[in-house]
N, C-alpha and C positions, 0 to 999 in steps of 0.2 A: 440647658444645652448639654449636649452626650455627643459620645462616641456615635461614629457610624455604625457599630453592631451594639449599641447601649450598654454596652459593659459597664464603660465609665460614663457618669452622669450626674449632674446638679440640677435640682429641682426648688423653688420655692412656691408651696400653695396653701389657698386659701382653703380650708376645711371646717364646715360646720361652725364658723366664724373667727378659726383661730387659723395663725400660721405656723407651718409646717417647715422646714428645711431638710429635704433628703438629698445625699448625695453617696458616691460610690465610687473609690478610687480604684478599682477592681479586686479588692480584698475583700467586699460585702459591703452592705448599706448602713449607712448610719443614718440616724434621725434625732434632728433638736425640734422641740415644739414651745412655741410662749405661749405663759398661763393667760395671758388679758387678751378678750376680745375685741374685735378690730370692727366689725361689721355694724358700724352705728352713724354712717353716713359722714362721718367727720375723717379729716386729714391725718393721717398718720405717718411719722417717718422711721423706717425698718433698717435695721444695720445688719447685717450676717456678718458674723466675728470669727476667724480664726488666729487660734497662735498653737504653731507647731500642732500638737495632736488633739489640742482642745476646740470645741467649737459651740458659738452660743450666738441664740438671736438675740437685739435690742430692738425693742419698740419701745418708742417715744421717751428715751432714756432708761428705761425699765432691761434690765437684762436678764435672760432665761438663767436656768438653772445650767452648766455646763456640762456636755458630752465628750465623751473620747472616742475620738476617730475609730472607728474599727479596721482591723490589720495593719499591715506597715506598710502600705501604700501610702507615695509623698507627693504624688504629681496627679494632677486632674487631665486626663488624654483625651480631649474631648475636640468636633468637628468646630470651623470659625464662623458657628451661628448662635443665636441666641433668639429663641423665642421671648418676647414679652406680650403676658396678657392672655394668651392663646396657644392652639397648637395646629398647623393645617390641617383640613380634613384628610389628606391620605397620610398622614402621620401615624404610624404605627405604634404605639407607645407599650414597650414590652415591662419595663420595670419599675415606672414610676407610681403605679396604680393605678384607681380607679379616677382620680382627678385631672383629666385630660379636656374637658370643655371650657370655654372661654371665661375670664372673670368679668361679672359683672360691675366693674370699678372705673373710678376715675386713676391712673397712675400719671405722678410730678415728675421730678428730676430723676433719672437714674443712673448711677456710677459705680463703673466696676474696675477693680483695682485704681482706683483714684482717678479714673477718666471718665469724664461725662458722656450718654449716648447722645446722640443727634437723634431724637425721636421722630422729627421732622422729615429725616432723608432715610427712611428705612428702604432695605434691599425691595423689600414686599409688605404689602399690609391688606389687610382685608376686613371688612365690616368696623373700622376703626374711625370714631369722630372725634370731635373735641369734646371736653366736658362745659356742661353750662353751669351759668353761675345759680341758676335757680331750677331745680326737678322736680321729678314727681315718681313715685311707684310706675311704672307701664313701659312698655315698648315701644320706640318710635318708629314708623313708617312714614319713608318721604316723599311717597307717592309715585315710585319708579320700579317696584319690586314687589315681593312677597317674602314668606316664609313659609315651606315645605316641612310637613309633620309626619310622621308612620310613611316610612319610606315602604315598606311592604305592601301597604293600603289599607283601608279601614273602610270595615263592611257595617255599613248605617242597620242594613234589616227593618225589621218593623217598627222598630222604637227607638229613638233617641231624642235628648234633652242635651240642648246646646246652651251654655252661659257664658255670657264676656261682657266686659264694660268697652265702651268706647269714649273715645274725645275727638272730634275734629271739628275743621272749620268750613269744611266740603261740601259741596249737597251732592255728589256722587262721590261713590267707590266700593271696590268689592271687599266684601268680609270674611267671607268665609265659601270653600267651594270643594264638595266631596263629587265625585262621576265615575263613571265606567265607559266600557268600550261600547255599550249599549244605548241606551237612555236612560236609565237609572241613573238620579242623582239627586242632591240638594244643595242648595244655595241660599246664601243669606247676602244682601247686597242693600247701599244706598244710594234710591236715585230719585233725582228731584228732590231731597229732602226727605224723601218717605224711608222706611225700612220694609225690603219684600223679604221675604221669608218662602222660597219654591221645594218643591218634591215630586220628583217623578218616579211612580212605584212600577212604571212599564207599560201604564197605561194611558199617559197622557198627562201634562204638567198642572199640578192645582200650587196657588198659590196665596199666602196671608201677607195682606198690605197694612201695615202699620202707617196712618196717614196725623202727620202733627197738625196743629191749629194753625202755626205759620210755616213755612219751606223753610227756615231758618231756626228754629225750634230745637233740631237735634243737631245743627252744626254752629253751635252757639261757643265751642270751645270748651266747654264744659263737659265733665263725666256724666254717660247714661248707661243705666242696666238694661239688659236684654238676653231674655229668653227664648228660644225656639225649641217646640217640642211636637215630636211626632210619633203618633200614637197610630200607627197602620195606617189608613188611609185620612185620619183628623190631624189637623195643624192646630197650635195654638201659638203665638206670638205676641210677645209682652215686653212691652220698654217702659221702662219707668212705672212700672205698676199698672199700665193698662194694657189689657189683652184685646186681640183681634183673633179670630177666628176662619179655619175655610176647611171645607171636606171635599172629597172627592167622590161622585157620582157612582165609581167604579169600586165598590165595597170589598169585592173579591183580591182587588190587587192591594195588597198589604204591604210588601217588601221592596225596600229599595236596593237592590243588589249592586253594590259600588264595590270596586276591588281598587282605586286609585289612592293614593298619598290624600292627606287633605292641606288644601291652600289656605292661606290666610293674608288677605289682604291685596291679594292678587295671585296671577299666575303667570306660567313662561306662555309665550307666543304658541309655541307646538304643541302645548295641552289644550284640548277640551273640554269645557265646562257645558253639558248637558242644562245645568239648570243658574243659568248667570246670564242676564241682559246686557250687561256691562262688561268691558275688558279695562275699564276705568281702574287703576290700584288706588287703593287707600290710603290717605296724607291724613296722618294724625297720630293718635296713640291708642293702643289695645292693653289689657291686662284681664286676669282671672280666667282666662280661658279654659271651660271646663267640658265635657263630653262625657254623659251618665247613659249605659246602659244595663238592663237589669236592674241589679242593685252594685255593677261597678262605676267607679265614680273617676275619670282621669283628668287630673289638670295637666296643664302643658305649657313648659318654659320652653320659650321662644330660641334661649341661647342653646338649646339640644337639638333645636332643626337642620335635617339633614342638608338642607340649602336655604340660605338667605343673601338674597340681592334687595341691597335700599333698606334691609333693616336694621335695626341698632337696640338689641335686648336689653331691659332692666334702664332705660334712662329716658325719662320722659321730658322734653325741654318747656320750662318755662309753669307759671303759675297760673290758676282758673282765672279769669278776666273777672 
């Protein structure tokens, strides 16, 4: 919560597995931290305590060291808005630090000044779903949208190595696509239970196809590993340790000059993807997405995507069959 000019504000943040409460009554920032880690997947009860100028945090009955409020302010002058779990994408945070992305967690009952909040009837909500009784590491794609990463555009070039893990019961779905205004593009998709890795360096599409023993082998609700390597005009697709290869006859055409963002799990209807044969959004869970170029390794956190539609980061429902 904050004033319109964000001079007065109060925020409870999770950073490095620890809770931090920061606020400013218009006279300077006060920060209190709790020494107990809470990033263990268990439920915790948190209470922020204020007694005159003394402030502390209590986690599961354990109180933090007390901090004295900075300045002589006595009132928190804020707007009538309280953001829970994250901030809107258009919100420009000025004073609360770098922790502005959504928290990958479940939040139970919330009480402010003795009054319990009705979380079932918010003024607005975005990418919020229920907590699952059984959950795994991963991000859930409900089959209607996508996650968009690297807003400024990703340049594939001559070489790239993509790794990820997926879990689904669907025989069709987009895994990843990066395209351009021309024909250059790469794409990964599940089509009729097969994994297809497409690349177009500008001289025509080439495809490496992984065909499992049965159409349901990769759509069994279990985790599977995937690695897609592009080295100039050669492709290698490795699924659960089994490799297939493809090679373009146009050996002089080696670079996929892409300029668009990375779309994962699907893509918007008004966006063209030159190396995907399907528009079916992926339904299932993805995790550990990494793109490697040269010696640079980039892992992607879906909660930091600049556009999320039908995607719920850091929560994969259910156990494996």
